[in-house]
MOPAC internal coordinates of N, CA, C and O (Angstrom, degrees):
PM7 1SCF
backbone

  N    0.0000 0     0.00 0     0.00 0    0    0    0
  C    1.4358 1     0.00 0     0.00 0    1    0    0
  C    1.5243 1   108.56 1     0.00 0    2    1    0
  O    1.2310 1   120.27 1   -51.94 1    3    2    1
  N    1.3145 1   117.09 1   128.06 1    3    2    1
  C    1.4543 1   122.15 1  -177.53 1    5    3    2
  C    1.5238 1   110.55 1   -74.40 1    6    5    3
  O    1.2310 1   121.29 1   -37.33 1    7    6    5
  N    1.3120 1   115.15 1   142.67 1    7    6    5
  C    1.4591 1   120.53 1   178.74 1    9    7    6
  C    1.5284 1   109.39 1   -78.19 1   10    9    7
  O    1.2310 1   120.55 1   -47.89 1   11   10    9
  N    1.3126 1   116.55 1   132.11 1   11   10    9
  C    1.4598 1   121.46 1  -178.14 1   13   11   10
  C    1.5272 1   109.51 1   -74.81 1   14   13   11
  O    1.2310 1   121.30 1   -47.35 1   15   14   13
  N    1.3199 1   115.11 1   132.65 1   15   14   13
  C    1.4538 1   119.99 1   177.94 1   17   15   14
  C    1.5254 1   109.09 1   -84.38 1   18   17   15
  O    1.2310 1   121.04 1   -40.08 1   19   18   17
  N    1.3227 1   115.61 1   139.92 1   19   18   17
  C    1.4612 1   120.09 1   178.59 1   21   19   18
  C    1.5185 1   109.40 1   -96.62 1   22   21   19
  O    1.2310 1   120.99 1   -43.55 1   23   22   21
  N    1.3054 1   115.72 1   136.45 1   23   22   21
  C    1.4515 1   121.87 1   174.54 1   25   23   22
  C    1.5159 1   109.83 1  -108.58 1   26   25   23
  O    1.2310 1   120.53 1    -1.23 1   27   26   25
  N    1.3171 1   116.58 1   178.77 1   27   26   25
  C    1.4643 1   120.54 1   179.86 1   29   27   26
  C    1.5195 1   112.10 1   -63.04 1   30   29   27
  O    1.2310 1   120.05 1   146.56 1   31   30   29
  N    1.3415 1   117.51 1   -33.44 1   31   30   29
  C    1.4610 1   119.74 1  -179.70 1   33   31   30
  C    1.5274 1   111.97 1   -68.07 1   34   33   31
  O    1.2310 1   119.87 1   160.06 1   35   34   33
  N    1.3266 1   117.86 1   -19.94 1   35   34   33
  C    1.4588 1   121.42 1   179.14 1   37   35   34
  C    1.5305 1   112.62 1   -79.04 1   38   37   35
  O    1.2310 1   120.15 1   170.91 1   39   38   37
  N    1.3304 1   117.32 1    -9.09 1   39   38   37
  C    1.4588 1   120.84 1  -178.56 1   41   39   38
  C    1.5229 1   112.32 1   -82.71 1   42   41   39
  O    1.2310 1   119.64 1   173.72 1   43   42   41
  N    1.3096 1   118.29 1    -6.28 1   43   42   41
  C    1.4570 1   121.77 1   175.01 1   45   43   42
  C    1.5140 1   114.49 1    74.16 1   46   45   43
  O    1.2310 1   119.72 1  -151.63 1   47   46   45
  N    1.2971 1   118.14 1    28.37 1   47   46   45
  C    1.4571 1   120.50 1   176.27 1   49   47   46
  C    1.5187 1   114.39 1    83.92 1   50   49   47
  O    1.2310 1   119.54 1  -168.73 1   51   50   49
  N    1.3174 1   118.48 1    11.27 1   51   50   49
  C    1.4547 1   120.41 1   178.02 1   53   51   50
  C    1.5138 1   110.04 1   -71.40 1   54   53   51
  O    1.2310 1   121.01 1   -34.78 1   55   54   53
  N    1.3321 1   115.67 1   145.22 1   55   54   53
  C    1.4507 1   121.49 1   176.40 1   57   55   54
  C    1.5168 1   106.82 1  -116.68 1   58   57   55
  O    1.2310 1   121.05 1   -53.40 1   59   58   57
  N    1.3198 1   115.59 1   126.60 1   59   58   57
  C    1.4499 1   121.06 1   179.29 1   61   59   58
  C    1.5162 1   108.51 1  -111.08 1   62   61   59
  O    1.2310 1   120.30 1   -41.38 1   63   62   61
  N    1.3293 1   117.03 1   138.62 1   63   62   61
  C    1.4446 1   120.53 1   179.56 1   65   63   62
  C    1.5166 1   109.62 1  -147.39 1   66   65   63
  O    1.2310 1   121.36 1   -36.20 1   67   66   65
  N    1.3089 1   115.00 1   143.80 1   67   66   65
  C    1.4624 1   120.37 1   174.70 1   69   67   66
  C    1.5162 1   110.53 1  -107.68 1   70   69   67
  O    1.2310 1   120.60 1  -174.77 1   71   70   69
  N    1.3234 1   116.46 1     5.23 1   71   70   69
  C    1.4550 1   121.72 1  -178.45 1   73   71   70
  C    1.5250 1   110.51 1   -72.40 1   74   73   71
  O    1.2310 1   120.76 1   -38.50 1   75   74   73
  N    1.3398 1   116.15 1   141.50 1   75   74   73
  C    1.4640 1   120.76 1   178.61 1   77   75   74
  C    1.5261 1   112.32 1   -73.42 1   78   77   75
  O    1.2310 1   120.24 1   152.88 1   79   78   77
  N    1.3381 1   117.15 1   -27.12 1   79   78   77
  C    1.4545 1   119.95 1  -178.12 1   81   79   78
  C    1.5321 1   112.05 1  -100.86 1   82   81   79
  O    1.2310 1   120.48 1  -149.34 1   83   82   81
  N    1.3048 1   116.69 1    30.66 1   83   82   81
  C    1.4670 1   122.61 1   179.73 1   85   83   82
  C    1.5208 1   109.24 1   -71.79 1   86   85   83
  O    1.2310 1   120.25 1   -50.67 1   87   86   85
  N    1.3326 1   117.12 1   129.33 1   87   86   85
  C    1.4591 1   122.41 1   179.00 1   89   87   86
  C    1.5255 1   107.55 1  -112.53 1   90   89   87
  O    1.2310 1   120.52 1   -76.80 1   91   90   89
  N    1.3249 1   116.61 1   103.20 1   91   90   89
  C    1.4641 1   120.41 1  -174.98 1   93   91   90
  C    1.5201 1   112.92 1   -66.04 1   94   93   91
  O    1.2310 1   119.45 1   155.27 1   95   94   93
  N    1.3217 1   118.66 1   -24.73 1   95   94   93
  C    1.4636 1   120.88 1  -179.07 1   97   95   94
  C    1.5191 1   112.04 1   -65.19 1   98   97   95
  O    1.2310 1   120.20 1   155.03 1   99   98   97
  N    1.3143 1   117.21 1   -24.97 1   99   98   97
  C    1.4617 1   120.40 1   177.14 1  101   99   98
  C    1.5219 1   111.42 1   -67.12 1  102  101   99
  O    1.2310 1   120.27 1   152.24 1  103  102  101
  N    1.3164 1   117.09 1   -27.76 1  103  102  101
  C    1.4578 1   121.57 1  -172.92 1  105  103  102
  C    1.5213 1   114.18 1  -104.88 1  106  105  103
  O    1.2310 1   119.89 1   170.69 1  107  106  105
  N    1.3144 1   117.82 1    -9.31 1  107  106  105
  C    1.4567 1   120.32 1   179.21 1  109  107  106
  C    1.5209 1   109.34 1   -77.19 1  110  109  107
  O    1.2310 1   120.14 1   -38.36 1  111  110  109
  N    1.3432 1   117.34 1   141.64 1  111  110  109
  C    1.4667 1   118.67 1   178.41 1  113  111  110
  C    1.5183 1   109.98 1   -67.75 1  114  113  111
  O    1.2310 1   120.93 1   -36.93 1  115  114  113
  N    1.3283 1   115.83 1   143.07 1  115  114  113
  C    1.4563 1   120.25 1   178.89 1  117  115  114
  C    1.5133 1   109.40 1   -75.38 1  118  117  115
  O    1.2310 1   121.12 1   -28.46 1  119  118  117
  N    1.3202 1   115.47 1   151.54 1  119  118  117
  C    1.4581 1   121.11 1   179.59 1  121  119  118
  C    1.5220 1   108.58 1   -73.90 1  122  121  119
  O    1.2310 1   120.30 1   -72.26 1  123  122  121
  N    1.3396 1   117.02 1   107.74 1  123  122  121
  C    1.4567 1   122.08 1  -175.45 1  125  123  122
  C    1.5176 1   113.27 1   -85.55 1  126  125  123
  O    1.2310 1   119.87 1   177.00 1  127  126  125
  N    1.3305 1   117.85 1    -3.00 1  127  126  125
  C    1.4526 1   119.61 1  -175.96 1  129  127  126
  C    1.5259 1   109.79 1   -76.14 1  130  129  127
  O    1.2310 1   121.08 1   -58.25 1  131  130  129
  N    1.3142 1   115.54 1   121.75 1  131  130  129
  C    1.4456 1   121.17 1   179.08 1  133  131  130
  C    1.5268 1   109.32 1   -89.38 1  134  133  131
  O    1.2310 1   121.30 1   -23.92 1  135  134  133
  N    1.3097 1   115.13 1   156.08 1  135  134  133
  C    1.4555 1   120.21 1   174.09 1  137  135  134
  C    1.5208 1   107.93 1   -89.79 1  138  137  135
  O    1.2310 1   120.65 1   -86.74 1  139  138  137
  N    1.3187 1   116.36 1    93.26 1  139  138  137
  C    1.4578 1   121.10 1   178.58 1  141  139  138
  C    1.5209 1   108.99 1   -87.39 1  142  141  139
  O    1.2310 1   121.05 1   -37.08 1  143  142  141
  N    1.3195 1   115.60 1   142.92 1  143  142  141
  C    1.4585 1   119.13 1   176.66 1  145  143  142
  C    1.5333 1   108.39 1   -71.43 1  146  145  143
  O    1.2310 1   119.82 1   -21.25 1  147  146  145
  N    1.3281 1   117.95 1   158.75 1  147  146  145
  C    1.4673 1   119.49 1  -179.59 1  149  147  146
  C    1.5223 1   113.75 1   -55.77 1  150  149  147
  O    1.2310 1   119.64 1   145.62 1  151  150  149
  N    1.3263 1   118.29 1   -34.38 1  151  150  149
  C    1.4642 1   119.54 1  -178.59 1  153  151  150
  C    1.5259 1   112.43 1   -70.71 1  154  153  151
  O    1.2310 1   119.94 1   161.86 1  155  154  153
  N    1.3422 1   117.71 1   -18.14 1  155  154  153
  C    1.4644 1   121.69 1   178.02 1  157  155  154
  C    1.5235 1   112.42 1   -90.95 1  158  157  155
  O    1.2310 1   119.86 1   168.90 1  159  158  157
  N    1.3133 1   117.87 1   -11.10 1  159  158  157
  C    1.4686 1   122.30 1  -178.79 1  161  159  158
  C    1.5333 1   110.16 1   -77.88 1  162  161  159
  O    1.2310 1   120.31 1   -38.07 1  163  162  161
  N    1.3156 1   117.02 1   141.93 1  163  162  161
  C    1.4618 1   123.09 1   175.17 1  165  163  162
  C    1.5296 1   107.40 1  -117.78 1  166  165  163
  O    1.2310 1   120.24 1   -87.66 1  167  166  165
  N    1.3187 1   117.15 1    92.34 1  167  166  165
  C    1.4627 1   122.21 1  -176.94 1  169  167  166
  C    1.5230 1   110.52 1   -95.04 1  170  169  167
  O    1.2310 1   121.34 1   -24.16 1  171  170  169
  N    1.3302 1   115.03 1   155.84 1  171  170  169
  C    1.4623 1   121.93 1   177.71 1  173  171  170
  C    1.5237 1   108.81 1  -128.82 1  174  173  171
  O    1.2310 1   120.54 1   -45.41 1  175  174  173
  N    1.3379 1   116.56 1   134.59 1  175  174  173
  C    1.4605 1   122.36 1   178.11 1  177  175  174
  C    1.5252 1   108.57 1  -102.95 1  178  177  175
  O    1.2310 1   120.60 1   -67.93 1  179  178  177
  N    1.3200 1   116.45 1   112.07 1  179  178  177
  C    1.4588 1   122.57 1  -178.66 1  181  179  178
  C    1.5324 1   109.84 1  -108.00 1  182  181  179
  O    1.2310 1   120.72 1   -26.04 1  183  182  181
  N    1.3169 1   116.22 1   153.96 1  183  182  181
  C    1.4610 1   123.96 1   174.81 1  185  183  182
  C    1.5238 1   107.08 1  -112.26 1  186  185  183
  O    1.2310 1   120.07 1   -43.30 1  187  186  185
  N    1.3211 1   117.47 1   136.70 1  187  186  185
  C    1.4630 1   119.55 1   179.65 1  189  187  186
  C    1.5190 1   110.52 1  -150.02 1  190  189  187
  O    1.2310 1   121.24 1   -30.81 1  191  190  189
  N    1.3155 1   115.23 1   149.19 1  191  190  189
  C    1.4673 1   120.99 1   170.01 1  193  191  190
  C    1.5267 1   109.96 1  -139.75 1  194  193  191
  O    1.2310 1   120.33 1  -169.29 1  195  194  193
  N    1.2980 1   116.98 1    10.71 1  195  194  193
  C    1.4629 1   121.12 1  -179.02 1  197  195  194
  C    1.5290 1   110.70 1   -80.73 1  198  197  195
  O    1.2310 1   120.84 1   -43.46 1  199  198  197
  N    1.3124 1   116.01 1   136.54 1  199  198  197
  C    1.4534 1   121.40 1   176.46 1  201  199  198
  C    1.5097 1   114.38 1    72.84 1  202  201  199
  O    1.2310 1   120.08 1  -164.12 1  203  202  201
  N    1.3223 1   117.45 1    15.88 1  203  202  201
  C    1.4636 1   120.56 1  -177.78 1  205  203  202
  C    1.5247 1   111.74 1  -128.64 1  206  205  203
  O    1.2310 1   120.48 1  -154.31 1  207  206  205
  N    1.3001 1   116.69 1    25.69 1  207  206  205
  C    1.4540 1   120.52 1   178.22 1  209  207  206
  C    1.5165 1   113.08 1    64.41 1  210  209  207
  O    1.2310 1   119.94 1  -149.15 1  211  210  209
  N    1.3374 1   117.72 1    30.85 1  211  210  209
  C    1.4526 1   121.41 1   179.29 1  213  211  210
  C    1.5158 1   114.79 1    85.07 1  214  213  211
  O    1.2310 1   120.00 1   174.78 1  215  214  213
  N    1.3326 1   117.60 1    -5.22 1  215  214  213
  C    1.4693 1   121.00 1   178.37 1  217  215  214
  C    1.5289 1   109.16 1   -74.49 1  218  217  215
  O    1.2310 1   120.83 1   -39.57 1  219  218  217
  N    1.3189 1   116.01 1   140.43 1  219  218  217
  C    1.4550 1   120.22 1  -178.82 1  221  219  218
  C    1.5249 1   110.59 1   -93.08 1  222  221  219
  O    1.2310 1   120.88 1   -36.23 1  223  222  221
  N    1.3254 1   115.91 1   143.77 1  223  222  221
  C    1.4539 1   121.54 1   177.45 1  225  223  222
  C    1.5285 1   109.07 1  -140.05 1  226  225  223
  O    1.2310 1   121.11 1   -22.71 1  227  226  225
  N    1.3078 1   115.48 1   157.29 1  227  226  225
  C    1.4586 1   122.98 1   171.89 1  229  227  226
  C    1.5149 1   106.74 1  -108.28 1  230  229  227
  O    1.2310 1   120.55 1   -51.22 1  231  230  229
  N    1.3205 1   116.55 1   128.78 1  231  230  229
  C    1.4573 1   121.36 1  -178.24 1  233  231  230
  C    1.5239 1   108.35 1  -114.75 1  234  233  231
  O    1.2310 1   120.81 1   -53.50 1  235  234  233
  N    1.3179 1   116.07 1   126.50 1  235  234  233
  C    1.4661 1   122.20 1   176.71 1  237  235  234
  C    1.5209 1   106.98 1  -101.46 1  238  237  235
  O    1.2310 1   120.72 1   -61.95 1  239  238  237
  N    1.3276 1   116.22 1   118.05 1  239  238  237
  C    1.4694 1   122.34 1  -178.70 1  241  239  238
  C    1.5214 1   110.24 1  -116.82 1  242  241  239
  O    1.2310 1   121.03 1   -19.30 1  243  242  241
  N    1.3211 1   115.64 1   160.70 1  243  242  241
  C    1.4519 1   121.45 1   173.33 1  245  243  242
  C    1.5129 1   115.11 1    97.78 1  246  245  243
  O    1.2310 1   119.48 1  -176.05 1  247  246  245
  N    1.3349 1   118.60 1     3.95 1  247  246  245
  C    1.4636 1   120.20 1  -179.99 1  249  247  246
  C    1.5145 1   109.72 1   -69.78 1  250  249  247
  O    1.2310 1   120.55 1   -47.67 1  251  250  249
  N    1.3288 1   116.56 1   132.33 1  251  250  249
  C    1.4568 1   121.94 1   177.01 1  253  251  250
  C    1.5117 1   108.62 1  -119.44 1  254  253  251
  O    1.2310 1   120.88 1   -61.49 1  255  254  253
  N    1.3094 1   115.92 1   118.51 1  255  254  253
  C    1.4513 1   120.44 1   179.99 1  257  255  254
  C    1.5100 1   110.40 1   158.14 1  258  257  255
  O    1.2310 1   120.45 1     1.61 1  259  258  257
  N    1.3195 1   116.74 1  -178.39 1  259  258  257
  C    1.4609 1   121.38 1  -178.93 1  261  259  258
  C    1.5310 1   112.15 1   -64.53 1  262  261  259
  O    1.2310 1   121.00 1   -27.13 1  263  262  261
  N    1.3168 1   115.69 1   152.87 1  263  262  261
  C    1.4654 1   121.21 1   179.70 1  265  263  262
  C    1.5226 1   111.77 1   -61.03 1  266  265  263
  O    1.2310 1   120.19 1   149.07 1  267  266  265
  N    1.3362 1   117.25 1   -30.93 1  267  266  265
  C    1.4666 1   120.20 1  -179.53 1  269  267  266
  C    1.5329 1   110.64 1   -63.96 1  270  269  267
  O    1.2310 1   120.68 1   139.21 1  271  270  269
  N    1.3379 1   116.30 1   -40.79 1  271  270  269
  C    1.4622 1   119.88 1   178.71 1  273  271  270
  C    1.5212 1   111.53 1   -69.46 1  274  273  271
  O    1.2310 1   120.42 1   142.83 1  275  274  273
  N    1.3333 1   116.81 1   -37.17 1  275  274  273
  C    1.4634 1   121.12 1   176.77 1  277  275  274
  C    1.5209 1   109.76 1   -62.15 1  278  277  275
  O    1.2310 1   120.49 1   135.52 1  279  278  277
  N    1.3223 1   116.68 1   -44.48 1  279  278  277
  C    1.4638 1   121.32 1   179.63 1  281  279  278
  C    1.5280 1   110.73 1   -64.01 1  282  281  279
  O    1.2310 1   120.26 1   138.46 1  283  282  281
  N    1.3227 1   117.10 1   -41.54 1  283  282  281
  C    1.4677 1   120.74 1   179.56 1  285  283  282
  C    1.5324 1   110.83 1   -65.03 1  286  285  283
  O    1.2310 1   120.34 1   138.87 1  287  286  285
  N    1.3318 1   116.96 1   -41.13 1  287  286  285
  C    1.4621 1   120.69 1   178.38 1  289  287  286
  C    1.5308 1   110.26 1   -64.99 1  290  289  287
  O    1.2310 1   120.27 1   137.47 1  291  290  289
  N    1.3281 1   117.10 1   -42.53 1  291  290  289
  C    1.4608 1   120.88 1   177.63 1  293  291  290
  C    1.5092 1   111.90 1   -62.29 1  294  293  291
  O    1.2310 1   120.49 1   138.81 1  295  294  293
  N    1.3129 1   116.66 1   -41.19 1  295  294  293
  C    1.4676 1   121.28 1   179.52 1  297  295  294
  C    1.5266 1   110.71 1   -63.72 1  298  297  295
  O    1.2310 1   120.83 1   138.39 1  299  298  297
  N    1.3388 1   116.01 1   -41.61 1  299  298  297
  C    1.4554 1   120.65 1   179.35 1  301  299  298
  C    1.5361 1   110.68 1   -64.30 1  302  301  299
  O    1.2310 1   120.33 1   136.79 1  303  302  301
  N    1.3287 1   116.97 1   -43.21 1  303  302  301
  C    1.4656 1   120.39 1   179.52 1  305  303  302
  C    1.5217 1   111.30 1   -64.47 1  306  305  303
  O    1.2310 1   120.18 1   137.11 1  307  306  305
  N    1.3241 1   117.26 1   -42.89 1  307  306  305
  C    1.4689 1   120.44 1   179.23 1  309  307  306
  C    1.5217 1   110.86 1   -62.34 1  310  309  307
  O    1.2310 1   120.70 1   139.98 1  311  310  309
  N    1.3236 1   116.27 1   -40.02 1  311  310  309
  C    1.4651 1   120.57 1  -179.00 1  313  311  310
  C    1.5299 1   111.27 1   -67.31 1  314  313  311
  O    1.2310 1   120.30 1   135.32 1  315  314  313
  N    1.3471 1   117.03 1   -44.68 1  315  314  313
  C    1.4631 1   120.35 1  -178.29 1  317  315  314
  C    1.5246 1   112.16 1   -70.95 1  318  317  315
  O    1.2310 1   120.08 1   151.19 1  319  318  317
  N    1.3405 1   117.45 1   -28.81 1  319  318  317
  C    1.4704 1   120.33 1   178.71 1  321  319  318
  C    1.5295 1   111.57 1   -88.66 1  322  321  319
  O    1.2310 1   120.26 1   163.54 1  323  322  321
  N    1.3170 1   117.11 1   -16.46 1  323  322  321
  C    1.4575 1   120.57 1  -179.56 1  325  323  322
  C    1.5123 1   113.29 1    70.06 1  326  325  323
  O    1.2310 1   120.63 1  -145.85 1  327  326  325
  N    1.3225 1   116.40 1    34.15 1  327  326  325
  C    1.4626 1   121.10 1  -179.03 1  329  327  326
  C    1.5210 1   109.38 1  -133.24 1  330  329  327
  O    1.2310 1   121.03 1    -5.23 1  331  330  329
  N    1.3207 1   115.63 1   174.77 1  331  330  329
  C    1.4553 1   121.70 1   176.61 1  333  331  330
  C    1.5097 1   111.12 1   -92.68 1  334  333  331
  O    1.2310 1   121.23 1    -1.46 1  335  334  333
  N    1.3070 1   115.25 1   178.54 1  335  334  333
  C    1.4460 1   120.54 1   177.88 1  337  335  334
  C    1.5130 1   110.25 1   165.17 1  338  337  335
  O    1.2310 1   121.03 1    11.40 1  339  338  337
  N    1.3339 1   115.64 1  -168.60 1  339  338  337
  C    1.4567 1   120.34 1  -179.44 1  341  339  338
  C    1.5179 1   109.72 1  -157.15 1  342  341  339
  O    1.2310 1   121.28 1   -11.17 1  343  342  341
  N    1.3246 1   115.15 1   168.83 1  343  342  341
  C    1.4606 1   121.27 1   172.96 1  345  343  342
  C    1.5088 1   107.36 1  -127.28 1  346  345  343
  O    1.2310 1   120.92 1   -53.09 1  347  346  345
  N    1.3295 1   115.85 1   126.91 1  347  346  345
  C    1.4636 1   119.90 1   176.05 1  349  347  346
  C    1.5156 1   109.42 1  -161.68 1  350  349  347
  O    1.2310 1   121.06 1   -28.42 1  351  350  349
  N    1.3040 1   115.58 1   151.58 1  351  350  349
  C    1.4636 1   123.01 1   178.70 1  353  351  350
  C    1.5215 1   112.00 1    54.68 1  354  353  351
  O    1.2310 1   119.94 1  -144.31 1  355  354  353
  N    1.3140 1   117.72 1    35.69 1  355  354  353
  C    1.4596 1   121.44 1   178.00 1  357  355  354
  C    1.5121 1   114.37 1    74.25 1  358  357  355
  O    1.2310 1   119.81 1  -164.14 1  359  358  357
  N    1.3355 1   117.97 1    15.86 1  359  358  357
  C    1.4587 1   122.55 1  -179.33 1  361  359  358
  C    1.5230 1   110.15 1  -125.60 1  362  361  359
  O    1.2310 1   121.34 1   -29.72 1  363  362  361
  N    1.3164 1   115.04 1   150.28 1  363  362  361
  C    1.4638 1   121.12 1   173.77 1  365  363  362
  C    1.5230 1   106.73 1  -107.09 1  366  365  363
  O    1.2310 1   120.34 1   -56.40 1  367  366  365
  N    1.3180 1   116.95 1   123.60 1  367  366  365
  C    1.4645 1   122.32 1  -179.12 1  369  367  366
  C    1.5203 1   107.77 1  -111.20 1  370  369  367
  O    1.2310 1   120.82 1   -61.50 1  371  370  369
  N    1.3343 1   116.04 1   118.50 1  371  370  369
  C    1.4638 1   122.83 1  -179.22 1  373  371  370
  C    1.5240 1   108.19 1  -114.46 1  374  373  371
  O    1.2310 1   120.12 1   -49.13 1  375  374  373
  N    1.3207 1   117.38 1   130.87 1  375  374  373
  C    1.4615 1   121.08 1  -179.08 1  377  375  374
  C    1.5236 1   110.50 1   -67.99 1  378  377  375
  O    1.2310 1   121.13 1   -43.56 1  379  378  377
  N    1.3289 1   115.44 1   136.44 1  379  378  377
  C    1.4585 1   121.58 1   177.56 1  381  379  378
  C    1.5240 1   111.81 1    92.29 1  382  381  379
  O    1.2310 1   121.22 1   -13.32 1  383  382  381
  N    1.3316 1   115.27 1   166.68 1  383  382  381
  C    1.4637 1   121.27 1   179.36 1  385  383  382
  C    1.5283 1   108.10 1   -97.55 1  386  385  383
  O    1.2310 1   120.92 1   -99.60 1  387  386  385
  N    1.3234 1   115.84 1    80.40 1  387  386  385
  C    1.4667 1   122.29 1  -179.65 1  389  387  386
  C    1.5237 1   110.64 1  -111.94 1  390  389  387
  O    1.2310 1   120.03 1  -142.21 1  391  390  389
  N    1.3177 1   117.55 1    37.79 1  391  390  389
  C    1.4623 1   120.63 1  -175.44 1  393  391  390
  C    1.5242 1   112.58 1   -57.89 1  394  393  391
  O    1.2310 1   120.38 1   133.95 1  395  394  393
  N    1.3299 1   116.88 1   -46.05 1  395  394  393
  C    1.4719 1   119.45 1  -177.19 1  397  395  394
  C    1.5270 1   111.07 1   -62.29 1  398  397  395
  O    1.2310 1   120.23 1   134.55 1  399  398  397
  N    1.3222 1   117.16 1   -45.45 1  399  398  397
  C    1.4599 1   121.24 1  -179.64 1  401  399  398
  C    1.5303 1   110.52 1   -64.63 1  402  401  399
  O    1.2310 1   120.42 1   137.23 1  403  402  401
  N    1.3191 1   116.79 1   -42.77 1  403  402  401
  C    1.4672 1   121.40 1   179.86 1  405  403  402
  C    1.5252 1   110.47 1   -65.23 1  406  405  403
  O    1.2310 1   120.52 1   139.49 1  407  406  405
  N    1.3350 1   116.62 1   -40.51 1  407  406  405
  C    1.4643 1   120.18 1   179.40 1  409  407  406
  C    1.5266 1   110.69 1   -63.66 1  410  409  407
  O    1.2310 1   120.05 1   139.74 1  411  410  409
  N    1.3235 1   117.50 1   -40.26 1  411  410  409
  C    1.4684 1   120.82 1   178.13 1  413  411  410
  C    1.5260 1   110.79 1   -64.45 1  414  413  411
  O    1.2310 1   120.32 1   136.93 1  415  414  413
  N    1.3232 1   116.99 1   -43.07 1  415  414  413
  C    1.4700 1   121.30 1   179.82 1  417  415  414
  C    1.5219 1   109.98 1   -62.21 1  418  417  415
  O    1.2310 1   120.25 1   133.55 1  419  418  417
  N    1.3380 1   117.13 1   -46.45 1  419  418  417
  C    1.4593 1   120.75 1  -177.79 1  421  419  418
  C    1.5288 1   111.89 1   -67.82 1  422  421  419
  O    1.2310 1   120.26 1   145.52 1  423  422  421
  N    1.3361 1   117.11 1   -34.48 1  423  422  421
  C    1.4661 1   119.65 1   177.14 1  425  423  422
  C    1.5254 1   110.47 1   -66.50 1  426  425  423
  O    1.2310 1   120.15 1   141.81 1  427  426  425
  N    1.3469 1   117.31 1   -38.19 1  427  426  425
  C    1.4660 1   120.75 1   176.96 1  429  427  426
  C    1.5250 1   110.98 1   -64.34 1  430  429  427
  O    1.2310 1   120.26 1   148.62 1  431  430  429
  N    1.3272 1   117.11 1   -31.38 1  431  430  429
  C    1.4555 1   122.57 1   178.72 1  433  431  430
  C    1.5260 1   111.78 1   -79.32 1  434  433  431
  O    1.2310 1   120.37 1   171.39 1  435  434  433
  N    1.3457 1   116.90 1    -8.61 1  435  434  433
  C    1.4582 1   120.88 1   176.35 1  437  435  434
  C    1.5114 1   115.16 1   100.34 1  438  437  435
  O    1.2310 1   119.46 1  -173.42 1  439  438  437
  N    1.3185 1   118.64 1     6.58 1  439  438  437
  C    1.4664 1   122.07 1  -179.58 1  441  439  438
  C    1.5272 1   111.03 1   -83.12 1  442  441  439
  O    1.2310 1   120.57 1   -32.21 1  443  442  441
  N    1.3268 1   116.52 1   147.79 1  443  442  441
  C    1.4628 1   122.53 1   170.59 1  445  443  442
  C    1.5262 1   106.12 1   -90.12 1  446  445  443
  O    1.2310 1   120.18 1   -60.08 1  447  446  445
  N    1.3106 1   117.25 1   119.92 1  447  446  445
  C    1.4601 1   120.95 1  -178.13 1  449  447  446
  C    1.4991 1   109.83 1  -137.31 1  450  449  447
  O    1.2310 1   120.98 1   -37.81 1  451  450  449
  N    1.3298 1   115.73 1   142.19 1  451  450  449
  C    1.4587 1   120.13 1   176.71 1  453  451  450
  C    1.5185 1   109.29 1  -130.12 1  454  453  451
  O    1.2310 1   121.58 1   -28.27 1  455  454  453
  N    1.3161 1   114.58 1   151.73 1  455  454  453
  C    1.4600 1   122.06 1   179.67 1  457  455  454
  C    1.5244 1   108.17 1   -84.54 1  458  457  455
  O    1.2310 1   120.60 1   -47.52 1  459  458  457
  N    1.3239 1   116.45 1   132.48 1  459  458  457
  C    1.4646 1   121.73 1  -178.51 1  461  459  458
  C    1.5265 1   107.94 1  -123.27 1  462  461  459
  O    1.2310 1   120.53 1   -48.83 1  463  462  461
  N    1.3159 1   116.60 1   131.17 1  463  462  461
  C    1.4577 1   121.22 1   178.18 1  465  463  462
  C    1.5079 1   111.84 1    83.66 1  466  465  463
  O    1.2310 1   121.40 1    -4.45 1  467  466  465
  N    1.3747 1   114.93 1   175.55 1  467  466  465
  C    1.4526 1   124.50 1  -175.37 1  469  467  466
  C    1.4104 1   118.38 1   -40.34 1  470  469  467
  O    1.2310 1   120.10 1   180.00 1  471  470  469

């Protein structure tokens, strides 16, 4: 089996420099996430039990903004629903099928949310 050759595109956008006056901030991608108000957000409430040993969860997708705000929103939802969950990969995962309750909470907070799937 032939060994695959790596090209520059295989490095994933890394920049290497041996220069003493290298300024890494020039090469880092800028944070493109805007701070959208809740009324500008288009969230989706999904139901899932795949890959979780049959346990049901509600997944909130479509949040646009900093990770700190996503984490704060997830924490607020978990507290008001009285359940556990997590935030990762731009999604809020809430244990159990509480879509209706979560949708009501988010609508009171000013978010646009729609139910997706069964």
